[in-house]
C-alpha positions in Angstrom: 25.3 3.3 6.3 28.1 2.9 3.8 29.3 -0.2 1.9 32.1 -0.7 4.4 29.5 -0.9 7.2 27.7 -3.7 5.4 30.6 -5.9 4.3 32.9 -5.6 7.3 32.6 -7.7 10.4 30.3 -10.6 11.3 27.2 -10.7 9.2 24.8 -11.8 11.9 26.2 -9.2 14.4 25.6 -6.1 12.1 22.2 -7.2 10.9 20.9 -8.1 14.4 22.2 -4.8 15.9 20.9 -2.8 12.9 17.5 -4.2 12.4 16.2 -6.3 15.3 15.2 -5.7 18.9 16.6 -8.1 21.6 14.8 -11.4 21.6 12.3 -12.1 24.5 12.5 -15.5 26.1 9.6 -15.8 28.5 6.5 -16.0 26.3 5.2 -19.5 26.6 4.0 -20.1 30.2 0.4 -19.4 29.5 0.5 -21.3 26.2 2.0 -24.4 27.9 -0.7 -24.4 30.5 -3.4 -24.3 27.8 -1.7 -27.1 25.9 -1.3 -29.4 28.8 -4.9 -28.9 29.8 -6.1 -29.7 26.3 -3.8 -32.7 26.0 -5.3 -34.2 29.1 -8.8 -33.8 27.7 -7.8 -35.4 24.4 -6.2 -38.4 26.2 -9.2 -38.8 28.6 -11.6 -38.7 25.7 -9.6 -41.4 23.8 -9.6 -43.6 26.9 -13.4 -43.2 27.3 -14.1 -44.3 23.7 -13.9 -48.1 24.4 -16.3 -50.8 25.2 -20.0 -49.8 25.7 -19.3 -46.1 25.4 -17.8 -46.6 21.9 -20.8 -48.8 21.0 -23.3 -46.2 22.0 -21.4 -43.4 20.2 -21.5 -45.4 17.0 -25.3 -45.0 16.8 -24.9 -41.2 16.8 -22.3 -41.4 14.0 -24.5 -43.7 12.0 -27.6 -41.5 12.4 -25.8 -38.3 11.5 -23.8 -39.7 8.6 -26.8 -40.3 6.3 -26.1 -37.1 4.4 -22.4 -37.7 4.2 -21.1 -39.1 0.9 -18.7 -41.6 2.4 -20.5 -42.4 5.6 -19.2 -42.0 9.2 -15.7 -43.0 10.2 -15.3 -45.9 12.7 -15.0 -45.1 16.4 -11.5 -46.6 16.3 -10.5 -44.5 13.3 -12.0 -41.3 14.8 -10.4 -41.6 18.2 -6.8 -42.4 17.3 -5.0 -40.6 20.1 -1.7 -40.4 18.3 -3.2 -38.5 15.4 -5.2 -36.2 17.7 -2.1 -35.4 19.6 -0.2 -34.7 16.4 -2.9 -32.2 15.4 -2.8 -30.7 18.8 0.9 -30.3 18.7 0.7 -28.6 15.3 -2.0 -26.2 16.5 0.0 -25.1 19.5 3.2 -24.8 17.5 1.3 -22.5 15.2 0.1 -20.5 18.3 3.6 -20.3 19.7 5.0 -19.0 16.4 2.3 -16.3 16.3 3.6 -15.0 19.7 6.7 -13.7 17.8 7.6 -11.9 14.6 9.6 -15.0 13.4 7.2 -16.0 10.6 7.3 -12.5 9.1 11.1 -12.5 9.4 11.4 -15.9 7.7 12.3 -16.0 4.0 9.6 -17.4 1.8 11.2 -20.9 1.4 11.5 -21.4 5.2 8.0 -20.1 5.7 6.7 -22.6 3.2 8.5 -25.5 5.0 7.1 -24.4 8.3 3.6 -24.0 7.1 3.8 -27.5 5.4 4.9 -29.1 8.7 1.9 -27.4 10.5 -0.5 -28.4 7.7 0.7 -32.1 7.7 0.9 -32.3 11.5 4.6 -33.1 11.3 5.8 -30.9 14.1 7.8 -32.1 17.2 6.2 -32.8 20.6 5.0 -29.5 22.2 7.2 -29.9 25.3 8.3 -26.8 27.2 12.0 -27.3 26.9 11.7 -27.9 23.1 9.4 -25.0 22.6 11.6 -22.6 24.5 14.7 -23.7 22.8 13.2 -23.6 19.3 11.6 -20.2 19.8 14.9 -18.8 21.2 16.8 -20.3 18.3 14.4 -18.9 15.8 14.4 -15.4 17.4 18.2 -15.3 17.4 18.2 -16.5 13.8 16.2 -13.5 12.5 19.4 -11.8 11.3 20.3 -15.1 9.5 16.9 -15.1 7.9 17.5 -11.6 6.7 20.5 -12.7 4.6 18.6 -15.9 3.6 15.7 -13.8 2.4 18.0 -11.7 0.2 19.5 -14.9 -1.2 16.1 -16.5 -1.7 15.0 -13.5 -3.8 18.1 -13.7 -5.9 17.7 -17.4 -6.5 14.0 -17.0 -7.4 14.8 -14.7 -10.3 14.0 -16.2 -13.7 17.0 -17.9 -15.3 15.4 -17.6 -18.7 15.7 -13.8 -18.9 19.0 -12.2 -19.7 18.1 -9.0 -17.8 18.7 -10.9 -14.6 22.4 -10.6 -13.8 24.2 -13.8 -12.4 26.6 -11.5 -10.5 24.1 -9.6 -8.4 21.0 -7.5 -8.3 20.6 -5.1 -11.1 18.0 -2.3 -11.5 15.7 -4.6 -13.6 14.8 -8.0 -12.4 12.2 -10.6 -13.6 10.3 -13.2 -11.6 8.2 -15.9 -13.4 5.0 -17.6 -12.1 3.7 -14.8 -10.0 0.2 -15.7 -10.9 -1.4 -18.6 -12.8 -3.8 -16.5 -14.9 -6.5 -16.6 -12.2 -4.9 -16.3 -8.8 -1.7 -15.1 -7.3 0.7 -17.9 -6.4 3.0 -18.4 -3.4 5.8 -16.8 -5.5 4.3 -13.4 -4.6 6.1 -14.1 -1.3 9.4 -13.3 -3.0 8.2 -9.9 -3.9 7.0 -9.5 -0.3 10.5 -10.6 0.9 12.1 -8.0 -1.3 9.8 -5.3 0.2 10.6 -6.5 3.7 14.3 -6.2 3.1 13.9 -2.8 1.6 11.7 -1.7 4.5 14.6 -2.6 6.8 17.0 -0.5 4.7 14.5 2.4 4.9 13.9 2.1 8.6 10.2 1.3 8.1 8.0 -1.2 9.8 7.7 -4.4 7.7 4.7 -5.5 5.6 2.8 -8.6 6.8 3.6 -11.8 5.0 0.6 -11.5 2.6 0.7 -7.7 2.1 1.9 -7.9 -1.5 -1.1 -9.8 -2.8 -3.1 -6.5 -3.1 -0.2 -4.8 -4.9 0.2 -7.7 -7.4 -3.5 -7.8 -8.0 -3.5 -4.1 -8.8 -0.6 -4.5 -11.2 -2.4 -7.4 -12.9 -5.5 -5.2 -13.5 -3.2 -2.7 -15.3 -1.1 -5.5 -16.8 1.9 -4.3 -18.8 2.0 -0.9 -17.0 4.5 0.1 -14.4 3.3 1.0 -10.9 5.4 2.7 -8.3 5.4 1.1 -4.8 7.0 1.8 -1.5 7.7 5.4 -2.0 9.7 4.9 -5.3 12.0 2.2 -3.9 10.4 -0.3 -6.4 8.5 -0.3 -9.6 6.4 -3.3 -10.6 5.0 -4.5 -13.9 3.0 -7.7 -14.2 2.0 -9.5 -17.5 -1.0 -11.8 -18.2 1.3 -14.8 -18.6 2.3 -14.5 -14.9 5.7 -12.8 -15.3 6.6 -9.8 -13.0 9.2 -7.2 -13.9 10.7 -5.4 -10.9 12.9 -2.2 -11.1 14.8 -1.6 -7.9 16.0 1.9 -7.0 19.8 2.0 -7.4 20.2 3.0 -3.8 18.5 -0.2 -2.8 20.2 -2.5 -5.4 23.7 -1.9 -4.1 22.6 -2.6 -0.5 21.1 -5.9 -1.6 24.3 -6.8 -3.3 26.3 -6.0 -0.1 24.2 -8.5 1.8 24.7 -11.1 -1.0 28.4 -10.5 -0.7 28.3 -11.7 2.9 27.1 -15.1 1.6 29.2 -15.2 -1.6 32.2 -12.9 -0.9 34.1 -13.9 -4.0 31.2 -14.0 -6.4 29.8 -10.5 -6.2 32.1 -8.0 -8.1 33.0 -4.9 -6.2 31.3 -2.6 -8.7 28.0 -4.2 -7.8 28.6 -3.2 -4.1 29.3 0.5 -4.7 26.8 3.2 -3.9 25.7 4.9 -7.1 27.6 8.1 -7.6 25.2 9.6 -10.1 21.5 10.2 -9.8 19.8 8.3 -12.6 17.1 10.3 -14.3 14.7 7.4 -14.7 14.4 7.0 -10.9 12.7 9.6 -8.8 13.9 10.4 -5.3 12.6 7.8 -2.7 9.8 9.3 -0.6 9.1 8.5 3.0 6.2 6.1 2.7 3.3 5.6 5.1 3.6 2.9 7.8 2.5 -0.5 6.6 0.1 -0.7 9.5 -1.8 2.2 7.9 -1.6 0.7 4.4 -2.9 -2.6 5.7 -6.1 -0.9 7.1 -6.7 0.9 3.8 -6.0 -2.3 1.7 -8.6 -4.1 3.7 -11.4 -1.6 3.0 -14.5 -2.9 1.2 -17.5 -1.3 -0.6 -20.2 -0.1 1.8 -23.8 -1.3 1.6 -27.1 -1.0 3.4 -29.1 -4.0 4.5 -32.7 -4.4 3.5 -35.3 -6.9 4.6 -36.9 -9.2 2.0 -40.0 -11.4 2.0 -37.8 -14.4 1.0 -37.4 -16.7 4.0 -34.3 -18.3 2.5 -32.6 -14.9 2.1 -34.3 -12.6 4.6 -31.8 -9.8 4.0 -30.1 -8.3 0.9 -27.1 -6.1 0.7 -27.6 -2.9 -1.4 -24.3 -1.2 -2.4 -24.0 2.5 -1.5 -22.6 4.4 -4.5 -19.1 5.9 -4.1 -18.7 4.6 -0.5 -16.2 2.4 1.3 -16.0 1.1 4.8 -13.5 -0.5 7.1 -13.8 -4.2 7.6 -14.9 -5.6 11.0 -12.2 -5.3 13.6 -10.3 -2.5 11.9 -11.2 -0.1 14.8 -8.7 -2.0 17.0 -5.8 -1.7 14.6 -2.9 0.7 15.1 -3.3 2.5 11.7 -7.0 3.2 11.8 -6.7 6.8 13.0 -4.2 7.8 10.4 -6.1 5.9 7.7 -9.2 8.1 8.5 -7.1 11.2 8.1 -6.0 10.0 4.7 -9.5 9.3 3.6 -10.5 12.8 4.6 -7.6 14.3 2.7 -8.8 12.7 -0.6 -12.3 14.0 -0.2 -14.0 11.4 2.0 -16.6 12.3 4.5 -17.5 10.0 7.4 -21.2 9.2 7.4 -23.1 8.8 10.6 -23.6 5.1 9.6 -19.8 4.6 9.8 -18.9 4.3 6.2 -16.9 6.9 4.2 -18.7 8.7 1.4 -17.0 10.2 -1.7 -18.3 12.2 -4.7 -16.4 9.8 -7.0 -15.6 6.0 -7.0 -12.8 5.8 -4.4 -11.4 2.3 -5.0 -8.7 3.2 -7.6 -7.5 6.1 -5.5 -7.2 4.0 -2.3 -5.4 1.3 -4.3 -3.0 3.9 -5.6 -2.2 4.9 -2.0 -1.8 1.3 -0.9 0.6 0.5 -3.8 2.7 3.7 -3.8 2.7 3.8 0.0 2.5 7.6 -0.2 0.4 10.6 0.0 1.7 13.7 -2.0 4.2 15.6 0.0 2.4 18.9 1.0 5.6 20.9 1.3 7.0 19.8 -2.1 3.7 20.0 -4.1 2.4 23.0 -2.1 -1.1 21.3 -2.0 -3.6 23.2 0.1 -7.1 22.4 -1.0 -9.1 25.4 -2.1 -11.9 26.2 0.4 -15.3 25.9 -1.1 -16.2 29.5 -0.3 -13.1 30.9 -2.1 -13.6 28.5 -5.0 -17.2 29.7 -5.5 -16.1 33.3 -5.5 -13.3 32.7 -8.0 -15.7 30.8 -10.4 -18.3 33.6 -10.2 -15.6 36.2 -11.0 -14.6 34.1 -14.1 -18.0 34.7 -15.7 -17.8 31.5 -17.7 -20.0 31.7 -20.8 -21.8 28.7 -22.4 -19.1 28.1 -25.0 -16.0 29.0 -23.0 -13.3 26.5 -22.6 -11.7 26.4 -19.1 -8.3 25.4 -17.7 -7.5 24.7 -14.1 -3.7 24.3 -13.5 -2.5 22.5 -10.3 -6.0 21.2 -9.9 -5.4 19.1 -6.7 -8.4 16.9 -6.0 -10.9 19.3 -7.7 -11.9 21.9 -5.2 -12.3 24.4 -8.1 -12.9 21.9 -10.9 -16.0 20.6 -9.1 -17.6 24.0 -9.8 -16.5 24.3 -13.5 -18.4 23.1 -16.6 -17.1 19.5 -16.8 -17.6 19.1 -20.6 -15.4 22.1 -21.4 -12.7 21.8 -18.7 -9.1 20.7 -18.6 -7.2 19.9 -15.4 -3.4 19.7 -15.1 -2.1 18.1 -11.9 1.5 17.0 -10.9 0.5 14.4 -8.3 -0.3 10.9 -9.5 -2.7 10.3 -6.7 -4.6 13.6 -7.2 -4.8 12.9 -10.9 -6.4 9.6 -10.0 -9.0 11.4 -7.9 -9.8 13.8 -10.8 -10.0 11.0 -13.3 -12.3 9.0 -10.9 -14.6 12.1 -10.9 -14.8 11.8 -14.6 -12.7 15.0 -15.4 -10.3 15.5 -18.3 -7.1 15.4 -16.2 -3.5 15.3 -17.4 -0.7 14.2 -15.0 2.0 16.8 -15.6 4.0 19.7 -14.1 2.1 22.7 -15.4 5.3 24.7 -15.8 6.5 22.1 -18.2 3.2 21.3 -19.8 2.4 24.9 -20.8 5.5 25.1 -23.0 4.4 22.0 -25.0 0.7 22.3 -25.4 -1.0 24.0 -28.4 -4.3 24.3 -26.5 -5.7 27.7 -25.8 -8.5 28.6 -23.4 -11.1 31.3 -22.8 -10.9 31.1 -19.0 -8.4 30.1 -16.4 -9.4 29.6 -12.7 -6.4 28.8 -10.5 -5.1 28.4 -7.0 -1.3 28.1 -7.7 1.5 27.1 -5.3 2.8 30.2 -3.4 6.3 29.5 -2.3 9.6 30.7 -4.0 7.9 32.8 -6.7 5.8 29.9 -8.0 2.6 31.9 -7.8 3.8 34.5 -10.3 5.5 31.9 -12.5 2.2 29.9 -12.8 0.2 33.1 -13.5 2.5 34.1 -16.3 2.4 30.5 -17.7 -1.4 30.7 -17.6 -1.4 34.0 -19.4 0.5 32.5 -22.3 -2.4 30.0 -22.9 -5.2 32.5 -23.2 -7.3 33.3 -26.2 -8.1 36.9 -27.2 -10.5 38.3 -24.7 -9.7 35.7 -22.2 -9.9 36.1 -18.4 -7.7 34.7 -15.6 -9.0 34.4 -12.0 -6.3 33.5 -9.6 -6.2 33.1 -5.8 -2.8 34.7 -4.8 -0.9 35.7 -1.7 -2.2 39.0 -0.2 1.4 40.3 -0.5 0.9 40.5 -4.3 -2.3 42.5 -4.1 -2.4 45.8 -6.0 0.6 44.9 -8.2 0.5 45.0 -12.0 1.7 41.4 -12.4 0.9 41.0 -16.1 1.9 43.9 -18.4 -0.8 44.7 -20.9 -3.6 43.2 -18.7 -6.3 44.9 -16.6 -6.1 43.9 -13.0 -8.9 43.9 -10.4 -8.3 42.7 -6.9 -10.8 41.4 -4.3 -10.7 42.0 -0.6 -8.2 40.2 1.6 -9.3 36.9 3.0 -7.6 35.4 6.1 -8.0 32.1 7.9 -9.5 30.4 4.9 -6.9 27.7 4.5 -7.0 25.1 7.3 -3.7 24.8 9.2 -2.2 28.0 7.8 -2.3 31.7 8.6 -1.9 32.7 5.0 -3.8 35.8 3.7 -5.0 35.8 0.1 -6.6 38.0 -2.4 -8.3 37.0 -5.7 -7.0 38.6 -8.9 -9.2 39.0 -12.0 -7.1 39.8 -15.1 -8.1 40.5 -18.7 -5.9 41.3 -21.6 -6.2 44.9 -22.8 
């Protein structure tokens, strides 16, 4: 979609056709039947509470109000039919809204107004004609809400910070009052609105209305540090005073400004509505994030525990935490993202226990949070990540013959398939993936997040042993092997798992080469054949 597609034609037409499915109209028959039945019961109960019936009921209230601080309400006060019907109307309006995606589509300001009317029982009568007309109007207004949401985000930006441009969205934006020092505030909804809009631009499903609370909480824990969210479309930094800094990918900022231009065509300069011509170095390419349905399941995980009986009759059971374990909350098995969430947990080293929880050999919460915030798993094709099978890892480590004083390097360490078998107090791991680096650090390893091909040119460290399973494609295996050789001490040894096509070749001039047998079918999901090289400098 180009800028001309966004700024030409009728605003509601292009947004509705681009982002929203046709609105359904016949959703309230069953709800109206439930409402009318409950309304009759409320009215009948109110009619009964007069005369002798009311007098008899007052004794129940008096007897059961002894422990109440302010005593029991009067019968007349308790059975005011107008108030009861107002509460009933509000409850069913809430149910009606939950039949649609309207609340998720609403901008934060409108959602606050609607929730306030529900909370204060200030909704209209729940009459079929009114309900149908209101829902239809709201459904057809989703495209209008889209533009309002963008406008609401822009208006919510702090006016006290000069980084915020009055002419449109820039790459750096600042929101104040995101949290009050203890808890997140409703203003987190503006961050969620921004993520919803960007999700539409990216063709993703949308996050739920409260999905950004977990992300903001994670940013607060690492206050002052940037975290990448939604596949690189956004970066977020939160400070203790409650201010949030947002960096929007340039490919998203210009699209946001195109929507603003629909509302304020003369106020948004044309240069703000142009697609960036240059790739800015400080922004990485946007990745394809995981569905929000999957991330929601992961975000809702909790520590696993066992239940033990006690002799205390007040607390007959106690919960005992299971180390390095997490479990899905009750009801997660019915959610759409559960199956893919389980696949992700397995890919970061989780094993499903027979009791139903997921067991790790490291504390998993920071790694799960990293996935929830970034929205991504490392791209296997780009990073060439194929975990080293345990059998091959053990063979490679044995061939390295690591002595009691040897220092060891593992380049491209992944999630520790080889590192788990190395001496942890004398080991250094280099890993390009943020997520995998989090796993290694959670295991307590000395792990540096870096591209090994860049890192080896900058480091002054030298090692006695290197054990490695480098990426294979496009000559990367040889390049990583040569880089490792440059970091070896005199008498050092390299053990590398390499493609079988390299077997028998003198890859490192001036080094002695010994090759293992060929192994096939070791890497799950691939047909690659490998051989293990043991190389020593002559």
